[in-house]
C-alpha angles and dihedrals in degrees: 000000000000089000098050100014100093093044092049090047092050092047091049090050091051091050090048091049091048090050090047090050092050091047092049090050091050091047090050091050091050091049090051090051090049091050091050091051091047092050091050092047091050091049092051092045092052092048091047090049090057090048092047092050091050092048091047091052091047091049092051091049091050091049090053090047090050090050090051091049091048091050091049091049091050090049091050092048089052091049091050091049090050092048091049090050091049091047090051091049089053092049097248118154104219092180092060122092115268109244120198092343096299132102120248113237120232115259112246 
């Protein structure tokens, strides 16, 4: 052992250092890949955030527009009901055919 011991020890150290160097290089490459994936993910998340915010704003605007349309429809339905009531009070037959542009009065 005293004859070959130091040489074997040195050779083993060199092999260990070479292996360590290869493993450190692989670890560095993996870290670079991880960083690239994280940068790409962050980029996509930021772009998606802008798109989501735009879509959310658009959705809110459309909801408000739908509420306005619904309110207008309800108002029109109330006006139609009121007009029908007034027509009935005046004796107008709204279900009859319109002749010469005038309404036909109900027969008493």
